VODO-521656 format. One record per residue (C-alpha): x, y, z. Coordinates in pm, 1 decimal. Layout:
REM residues N
r x->X | y->Y | z->Z
...
//
This chain:
REM residues 331
r x->-4474.7 | y->-9889.0 | z->-8422.0
r x->-4590.7 | y->-10025.1 | z->-8757.5
r x->-4935.9 | y->-10173.0 | z->-8698.8
r x->-4906.3 | y->-10387.7 | z->-9010.4
r x->-4633.4 | y->-10584.8 | z->-8832.4
r x->-4909.1 | y->-10734.5 | z->-8615.7
r x->-5132.5 | y->-10850.8 | z->-8901.9
r x->-5035.0 | y->-11217.6 | z->-8872.5
r x->-5048.9 | y->-11204.9 | z->-8491.8
r x->-5402.4 | y->-11066.7 | z->-8501.4
r x->-5512.0 | y->-11350.6 | z->-8731.6
r x->-5360.7 | y->-11601.5 | z->-8489.5
r x->-5531.6 | y->-11432.7 | z->-8193.6
r x->-5869.6 | y->-11452.7 | z->-8368.3
r x->-5817.6 | y->-11826.0 | z->-8416.0
r x->-5716.9 | y->-11879.7 | z->-8053.0
r x->-6013.6 | y->-11674.1 | z->-7931.2
r x->-6246.3 | y->-11932.0 | z->-8082.9
r x->-6078.5 | y->-12198.9 | z->-7867.7
r x->-6147.9 | y->-12023.1 | z->-7538.5
r x->-6385.2 | y->-12212.1 | z->-7311.8
r x->-6735.4 | y->-12088.4 | z->-7379.7
r x->-6997.6 | y->-12036.1 | z->-7112.6
r x->-7155.7 | y->-12374.1 | z->-7191.3
r x->-6830.6 | y->-12560.0 | z->-7118.3
r x->-6779.6 | y->-12369.6 | z->-6793.0
r x->-7138.6 | y->-12437.6 | z->-6689.1
r x->-7083.4 | y->-12806.8 | z->-6760.8
r x->-6781.6 | y->-12803.5 | z->-6528.8
r x->-6980.7 | y->-12625.8 | z->-6257.1
r x->-7267.1 | y->-12875.6 | z->-6284.4
r x->-7041.6 | y->-13183.8 | z->-6294.0
r x->-7122.4 | y->-13440.6 | z->-6025.0
r x->-6771.1 | y->-13420.2 | z->-5880.1
r x->-6421.6 | y->-13279.1 | z->-5935.6
r x->-6309.8 | y->-13573.4 | z->-6150.3
r x->-6595.2 | y->-13525.8 | z->-6393.7
r x->-6530.4 | y->-13149.1 | z->-6410.0
r x->-6165.4 | y->-13223.5 | z->-6483.0
r x->-6258.3 | y->-13456.4 | z->-6768.6
r x->-6470.1 | y->-13180.4 | z->-6920.6
r x->-6170.0 | y->-12946.4 | z->-6900.3
r x->-5934.0 | y->-13193.9 | z->-7062.9
r x->-6173.0 | y->-13221.1 | z->-7357.2
r x->-6040.8 | y->-12882.0 | z->-7469.3
r x->-5716.7 | y->-12696.7 | z->-7543.4
r x->-5604.7 | y->-12777.8 | z->-7188.1
r x->-5519.0 | y->-13130.1 | z->-7300.2
r x->-5204.7 | y->-12977.4 | z->-7456.6
r x->-5084.1 | y->-12886.3 | z->-7107.0
r x->-5144.9 | y->-13220.9 | z->-6936.7
r x->-4781.9 | y->-13333.1 | z->-6916.3
r x->-4707.4 | y->-13450.5 | z->-6561.3
r x->-5076.9 | y->-13441.9 | z->-6470.5
r x->-5225.1 | y->-13763.8 | z->-6334.4
r x->-5561.8 | y->-13637.6 | z->-6214.4
r x->-5764.3 | y->-13349.1 | z->-6080.5
r x->-5540.1 | y->-13311.8 | z->-5774.1
r x->-5266.9 | y->-13200.8 | z->-6014.3
r x->-5480.1 | y->-12913.1 | z->-6141.7
r x->-5216.2 | y->-12653.9 | z->-6045.6
r x->-4958.6 | y->-12830.6 | z->-6261.3
r x->-5205.4 | y->-12824.3 | z->-6550.0
r x->-5283.0 | y->-12454.0 | z->-6505.0
r x->-4915.0 | y->-12361.0 | z->-6472.1
r x->-4841.2 | y->-12557.2 | z->-6789.9
r x->-5129.1 | y->-12384.1 | z->-6966.9
r x->-5010.0 | y->-12041.0 | z->-6853.1
r x->-4662.1 | y->-12117.2 | z->-6986.7
r x->-4805.0 | y->-12248.1 | z->-7315.8
r x->-5020.1 | y->-11939.3 | z->-7370.3
r x->-4736.3 | y->-11697.2 | z->-7302.2
r x->-4524.9 | y->-11882.7 | z->-7556.8
r x->-4805.5 | y->-11823.2 | z->-7807.5
r x->-4809.8 | y->-11457.1 | z->-7705.9
r x->-4437.3 | y->-11439.3 | z->-7769.7
r x->-4496.3 | y->-11566.9 | z->-8123.0
r x->-4776.3 | y->-11319.9 | z->-8191.8
r x->-4624.4 | y->-11000.8 | z->-8051.7
r x->-4344.8 | y->-10815.8 | z->-8228.2
r x->-4273.8 | y->-10591.2 | z->-7929.1
r x->-4204.6 | y->-10808.4 | z->-7622.5
r x->-4276.5 | y->-10516.0 | z->-7388.8
r x->-4646.0 | y->-10572.7 | z->-7457.8
r x->-4624.2 | y->-10930.2 | z->-7334.4
r x->-4438.7 | y->-10803.6 | z->-7027.1
r x->-4744.5 | y->-10605.3 | z->-6918.9
r x->-4904.6 | y->-10943.2 | z->-6845.9
r x->-4605.4 | y->-11166.4 | z->-6772.3
r x->-4432.0 | y->-10927.9 | z->-6533.3
r x->-4660.7 | y->-11013.3 | z->-6242.9
r x->-4546.1 | y->-11374.6 | z->-6264.8
r x->-4182.5 | y->-11265.6 | z->-6272.8
r x->-4230.8 | y->-11062.3 | z->-5956.1
r x->-4424.4 | y->-11349.2 | z->-5797.6
r x->-4114.0 | y->-11557.3 | z->-5863.4
r x->-3893.7 | y->-11290.1 | z->-5702.3
r x->-4107.9 | y->-11303.8 | z->-5387.0
r x->-4070.2 | y->-11681.0 | z->-5386.5
r x->-3690.5 | y->-11655.2 | z->-5418.5
r x->-3654.7 | y->-11415.7 | z->-5126.3
r x->-3890.5 | y->-11617.4 | z->-4904.8
r x->-3702.5 | y->-11937.2 | z->-4990.5
r x->-3366.9 | y->-11780.9 | z->-4908.8
r x->-3467.3 | y->-11628.6 | z->-4574.2
r x->-3659.8 | y->-11938.4 | z->-4464.5
r x->-3417.7 | y->-12199.4 | z->-4593.7
r x->-3705.3 | y->-12381.4 | z->-4766.3
r x->-3720.3 | y->-12520.6 | z->-5118.9
r x->-4006.4 | y->-12330.1 | z->-5284.5
r x->-3917.5 | y->-12398.6 | z->-5648.1
r x->-4253.4 | y->-12569.5 | z->-5701.5
r x->-4416.7 | y->-12226.5 | z->-5669.5
r x->-4235.7 | y->-12081.4 | z->-5970.8
r x->-4447.8 | y->-11986.3 | z->-6271.3
r x->-4278.7 | y->-11999.5 | z->-6612.0
r x->-4441.6 | y->-11729.0 | z->-6822.1
r x->-4148.6 | y->-11545.4 | z->-6976.2
r x->-3789.3 | y->-11578.9 | z->-7088.1
r x->-3678.0 | y->-11481.2 | z->-6737.3
r x->-3595.2 | y->-11827.9 | z->-6605.1
r x->-3674.2 | y->-11824.1 | z->-6231.3
r x->-3448.1 | y->-12117.5 | z->-6146.5
r x->-3155.3 | y->-11942.4 | z->-6310.2
r x->-3234.8 | y->-11616.5 | z->-6129.2
r x->-3263.1 | y->-11800.1 | z->-5797.8
r x->-2915.1 | y->-11947.1 | z->-5835.6
r x->-2771.9 | y->-11606.4 | z->-5919.5
r x->-2953.3 | y->-11447.5 | z->-5624.4
r x->-2829.0 | y->-11708.4 | z->-5379.5
r x->-2470.0 | y->-11679.0 | z->-5504.3
r x->-2481.5 | y->-11300.5 | z->-5522.6
r x->-2332.3 | y->-11320.4 | z->-5873.2
r x->-2578.7 | y->-11175.8 | z->-6122.6
r x->-2499.0 | y->-11201.6 | z->-6492.3
r x->-2801.1 | y->-11159.1 | z->-6719.5
r x->-3074.4 | y->-11079.6 | z->-6464.5
r x->-3259.2 | y->-10750.5 | z->-6523.3
r x->-3142.9 | y->-10461.3 | z->-6308.0
r x->-3500.6 | y->-10403.6 | z->-6184.1
r x->-3517.4 | y->-10761.5 | z->-6057.7
r x->-3176.1 | y->-10743.3 | z->-5890.8
r x->-3269.5 | y->-10425.2 | z->-5703.6
r x->-3604.3 | y->-10569.9 | z->-5592.2
r x->-3441.9 | y->-10889.8 | z->-5466.3
r x->-3164.9 | y->-10712.0 | z->-5276.0
r x->-3386.1 | y->-10451.0 | z->-5109.9
r x->-3656.2 | y->-10703.6 | z->-5016.5
r x->-3393.3 | y->-10924.4 | z->-4851.6
r x->-3233.4 | y->-10627.6 | z->-4671.3
r x->-3567.1 | y->-10502.3 | z->-4538.1
r x->-3661.7 | y->-10850.1 | z->-4420.2
r x->-3331.2 | y->-10882.1 | z->-4234.5
r x->-3398.9 | y->-10546.1 | z->-4068.8
r x->-3758.0 | y->-10621.4 | z->-3967.3
r x->-3785.3 | y->-11002.8 | z->-3962.9
r x->-4134.2 | y->-10943.8 | z->-4106.2
r x->-4226.0 | y->-11168.5 | z->-4405.5
r x->-4494.6 | y->-10919.4 | z->-4509.2
r x->-4226.4 | y->-10664.8 | z->-4596.7
r x->-4110.2 | y->-10891.2 | z->-4881.7
r x->-4449.6 | y->-10864.4 | z->-5051.4
r x->-4472.3 | y->-10489.4 | z->-4987.8
r x->-4129.1 | y->-10410.5 | z->-5132.8
r x->-4161.3 | y->-10635.0 | z->-5437.2
r x->-4517.2 | y->-10517.7 | z->-5515.4
r x->-4392.4 | y->-10158.7 | z->-5530.5
r x->-4108.7 | y->-10255.6 | z->-5763.2
r x->-4352.5 | y->-10449.5 | z->-5979.4
r x->-4596.3 | y->-10162.5 | z->-6032.2
r x->-4316.6 | y->-9911.5 | z->-6090.9
r x->-4167.1 | y->-10141.7 | z->-6355.7
r x->-4510.1 | y->-10201.9 | z->-6508.6
r x->-4583.5 | y->-9829.0 | z->-6533.2
r x->-4248.8 | y->-9762.8 | z->-6702.9
r x->-4320.8 | y->-10026.8 | z->-6967.7
r x->-4669.7 | y->-9893.3 | z->-7041.1
r x->-4544.2 | y->-9536.4 | z->-7072.4
r x->-4262.3 | y->-9644.7 | z->-7303.1
r x->-4514.1 | y->-9803.6 | z->-7541.6
r x->-4728.9 | y->-9491.3 | z->-7568.8
r x->-5053.6 | y->-9679.1 | z->-7645.4
r x->-5369.3 | y->-9564.2 | z->-7466.4
r x->-5499.9 | y->-9913.8 | z->-7393.4
r x->-5184.5 | y->-10018.9 | z->-7209.4
r x->-5157.8 | y->-9695.3 | z->-7010.8
r x->-5523.7 | y->-9725.2 | z->-6909.1
r x->-5482.4 | y->-10093.5 | z->-6822.2
r x->-5180.2 | y->-10033.5 | z->-6598.1
r x->-5322.5 | y->-9720.5 | z->-6434.1
r x->-5646.7 | y->-9904.7 | z->-6352.1
r x->-5451.9 | y->-10206.9 | z->-6222.3
r x->-5266.4 | y->-9980.3 | z->-5979.9
r x->-5590.7 | y->-9814.2 | z->-5868.9
r x->-5749.2 | y->-10150.4 | z->-5793.3
r x->-5438.5 | y->-10263.9 | z->-5606.0
r x->-5438.3 | y->-9945.8 | z->-5398.1
r x->-5809.9 | y->-9963.5 | z->-5317.6
r x->-5776.3 | y->-10327.0 | z->-5215.0
r x->-5469.6 | y->-10246.1 | z->-5004.0
r x->-5641.5 | y->-9950.6 | z->-4839.0
r x->-5951.0 | y->-10150.5 | z->-4745.5
r x->-5737.7 | y->-10438.5 | z->-4615.3
r x->-5536.1 | y->-10192.4 | z->-4403.2
r x->-5855.1 | y->-10037.8 | z->-4262.9
r x->-5985.6 | y->-10383.8 | z->-4179.5
r x->-5659.3 | y->-10464.9 | z->-3998.9
r x->-5661.0 | y->-10134.6 | z->-3809.8
r x->-5333.3 | y->-10018.4 | z->-3964.8
r x->-5223.6 | y->-9656.5 | z->-3938.6
r x->-5149.6 | y->-9406.9 | z->-4216.0
r x->-4774.4 | y->-9471.6 | z->-4204.9
r x->-4846.1 | y->-9831.8 | z->-4300.2
r x->-5060.7 | y->-9712.1 | z->-4592.0
r x->-4782.7 | y->-9483.8 | z->-4708.2
r x->-4554.5 | y->-9788.5 | z->-4720.8
r x->-4784.2 | y->-10016.6 | z->-4918.0
r x->-4962.6 | y->-9788.4 | z->-5166.9
r x->-4796.8 | y->-9736.3 | z->-5504.5
r x->-4773.6 | y->-9438.0 | z->-5737.8
r x->-4897.2 | y->-9447.5 | z->-6095.5
r x->-5273.0 | y->-9488.3 | z->-6064.4
r x->-5540.3 | y->-9232.4 | z->-6135.6
r x->-5608.0 | y->-9174.4 | z->-5765.9
r x->-5325.3 | y->-9010.1 | z->-5573.2
r x->-5174.1 | y->-9181.6 | z->-5271.0
r x->-5230.3 | y->-8869.3 | z->-5060.9
r x->-5601.8 | y->-8879.0 | z->-5138.0
r x->-5630.8 | y->-9246.1 | z->-5045.8
r x->-5443.6 | y->-9193.5 | z->-4719.5
r x->-5671.9 | y->-8902.4 | z->-4633.2
r x->-5981.3 | y->-9107.3 | z->-4720.9
r x->-5870.3 | y->-9396.6 | z->-4501.4
r x->-5988.2 | y->-9194.1 | z->-4199.7
r x->-6342.0 | y->-9165.6 | z->-4337.6
r x->-6635.9 | y->-9404.7 | z->-4325.6
r x->-6714.8 | y->-9619.6 | z->-4629.2
r x->-6995.5 | y->-9395.4 | z->-4758.3
r x->-6765.8 | y->-9092.2 | z->-4766.7
r x->-6484.7 | y->-9294.2 | z->-4928.3
r x->-6724.3 | y->-9416.6 | z->-5196.9
r x->-6857.9 | y->-9067.1 | z->-5267.3
r x->-6509.2 | y->-8913.2 | z->-5284.2
r x->-6387.3 | y->-9167.8 | z->-5537.6
r x->-6665.5 | y->-9101.3 | z->-5789.4
r x->-6487.9 | y->-8796.5 | z->-5934.1
r x->-6183.8 | y->-9001.3 | z->-6038.5
r x->-6117.4 | y->-9132.9 | z->-6390.0
r x->-6244.9 | y->-9482.1 | z->-6308.6
r x->-6427.4 | y->-9356.8 | z->-6001.9
r x->-6756.6 | y->-9532.5 | z->-6066.7
r x->-6611.3 | y->-9882.0 | z->-6051.0
r x->-6382.0 | y->-9794.2 | z->-5757.8
r x->-6682.0 | y->-9654.7 | z->-5572.1
r x->-6872.0 | y->-9976.7 | z->-5643.2
r x->-6577.1 | y->-10175.5 | z->-5504.1
r x->-6598.4 | y->-9989.9 | z->-5173.7
r x->-6977.5 | y->-10025.0 | z->-5158.3
r x->-6962.7 | y->-10397.8 | z->-5237.6
r x->-6697.3 | y->-10454.4 | z->-4973.4
r x->-6905.9 | y->-10259.7 | z->-4719.8
r x->-7209.3 | y->-10477.4 | z->-4797.9
r x->-7043.4 | y->-10818.0 | z->-4830.8
r x->-6732.3 | y->-10781.5 | z->-4615.3
r x->-6518.2 | y->-10983.1 | z->-4857.6
r x->-6217.1 | y->-10839.7 | z->-5038.5
r x->-6249.0 | y->-11115.1 | z->-5299.3
r x->-6536.6 | y->-10928.3 | z->-5460.8
r x->-6293.6 | y->-10652.6 | z->-5560.1
r x->-6071.5 | y->-10897.7 | z->-5747.9
r x->-6373.6 | y->-11012.5 | z->-5946.3
r x->-6475.4 | y->-10654.7 | z->-6027.0
r x->-6119.3 | y->-10572.1 | z->-6129.6
r x->-6104.1 | y->-10865.9 | z->-6370.4
r x->-6435.7 | y->-10770.9 | z->-6530.3
r x->-6332.4 | y->-10406.3 | z->-6565.2
r x->-5990.3 | y->-10483.1 | z->-6713.3
r x->-6150.4 | y->-10732.1 | z->-6951.2
r x->-6396.3 | y->-10469.4 | z->-7070.8
r x->-6115.0 | y->-10221.3 | z->-7132.9
r x->-6019.5 | y->-10451.4 | z->-7419.0
r x->-6367.3 | y->-10468.7 | z->-7570.7
r x->-6297.9 | y->-10219.7 | z->-7851.2
r x->-6001.9 | y->-10432.2 | z->-7963.6
r x->-6240.9 | y->-10653.6 | z->-8159.3
r x->-6278.1 | y->-10369.0 | z->-8411.9
r x->-5900.8 | y->-10336.8 | z->-8468.5
r x->-5754.8 | y->-10526.1 | z->-8764.6
r x->-5391.9 | y->-10419.0 | z->-8733.0
r x->-5208.8 | y->-10362.3 | z->-8407.8
r x->-5120.0 | y->-10531.7 | z->-8079.8
r x->-5448.3 | y->-10462.5 | z->-7898.6
r x->-5645.8 | y->-10770.2 | z->-8020.0
r x->-5353.8 | y->-10997.6 | z->-7923.9
r x->-5336.0 | y->-10837.9 | z->-7580.6
r x->-5714.3 | y->-10874.9 | z->-7544.3
r x->-5691.2 | y->-11247.6 | z->-7618.4
r x->-5417.1 | y->-11296.2 | z->-7357.9
r x->-5618.3 | y->-11106.9 | z->-7095.2
r x->-5924.4 | y->-11320.6 | z->-7172.1
r x->-5716.9 | y->-11637.8 | z->-7146.3
r x->-5577.7 | y->-11532.3 | z->-6808.8
r x->-5930.1 | y->-11471.0 | z->-6684.7
r x->-6037.0 | y->-11811.7 | z->-6815.2
r x->-5754.1 | y->-11983.3 | z->-6623.8
r x->-5853.5 | y->-11806.2 | z->-6301.4
r x->-6217.3 | y->-11914.7 | z->-6349.3
r x->-6111.5 | y->-12274.5 | z->-6413.0
r x->-5902.4 | y->-12268.4 | z->-6094.7
r x->-6198.9 | y->-12143.0 | z->-5889.7
r x->-6428.5 | y->-12409.7 | z->-6034.3
r x->-6186.6 | y->-12695.3 | z->-5966.7
r x->-6108.5 | y->-12576.5 | z->-5614.2
r x->-6482.4 | y->-12550.5 | z->-5552.8
r x->-6551.2 | y->-12898.8 | z->-5684.3
r x->-6266.4 | y->-13047.6 | z->-5479.6
r x->-6416.5 | y->-12887.0 | z->-5169.5
r x->-6769.8 | y->-13007.5 | z->-5255.5
r x->-6907.4 | y->-12654.9 | z->-5286.7
r x->-7260.4 | y->-12666.7 | z->-5435.7
r x->-7301.8 | y->-12544.6 | z->-5791.8
r x->-7526.7 | y->-12258.0 | z->-5681.2
r x->-7257.3 | y->-12129.4 | z->-5443.7
r x->-6992.6 | y->-12164.9 | z->-5712.7
r x->-7196.2 | y->-11949.1 | z->-5948.4
r x->-7230.2 | y->-11683.4 | z->-5679.5
r x->-6853.8 | y->-11677.1 | z->-5627.8
r x->-6774.5 | y->-11663.3 | z->-5997.2
r x->-7004.8 | y->-11370.3 | z->-6066.5
r x->-7002.7 | y->-11259.0 | z->-6430.2
r x->-6831.8 | y->-11533.9 | z->-6633.4
//
């Protein structure tokens, strides 16, 4: 990789960073008298470029999907190596695969759930999947689709679709990160898998699932081994927390378990994951040449979109500003 190839992309990323919603704008949305006013604040920003087909605040998902698509197109322009963009866009591709399988087995039209974040056109893939005639669909996607459908037909359990496709997603993600050979991307993917596994383990404990279930849902590739997590699932939360502290990102994983034990909400782990992954990129601001600053911008933009979604959902449900701030945590 020639880092100088990313010089122009880094300049573009620095410009786009300045257009991210600052804390003042987000606070203004939180303090707005209602959802309509919060939406007007949002549209007085870069989000106005994604307002096609949007008539009002109730169309916020259309706006955010449009914005996600717009930002990934910018990422495509900035990044020479498209594998880097895949580290972020792949989760949307696999979300689309889940949607395709669920649509096929249920007979429902779920096209409105597709997210367009990459060159992998979900509508085109869906048609190929339904016909059984694949032409230009990636082999990883084909295998995930076929096995998820087969397992559903065997079990008649919709949950198996998510389990199978999640495992394919993280395996694919890990392969991409390893192929790039850049520390930031390997650390980002490894930590993402650890957070997924911790969240899955705690959810399984909460549901009273056995260790065979854990063996099915946990994925390889994180810093914490699956065997260790399965063994820990039999322990109380204090012992789980203590045992995780020796791992590479053990401190934050331990805090996840402790926070869940105190609050009882798995949502807190998603927030902690986003903050941690965002901070992994913090040193990118010192890099002048290379893909890291571009990646850092895209991660920050994704986080911004998720915060905007939470604010708008909160305003539509008349959640008080104080409660919204509690839910958002560190913005």
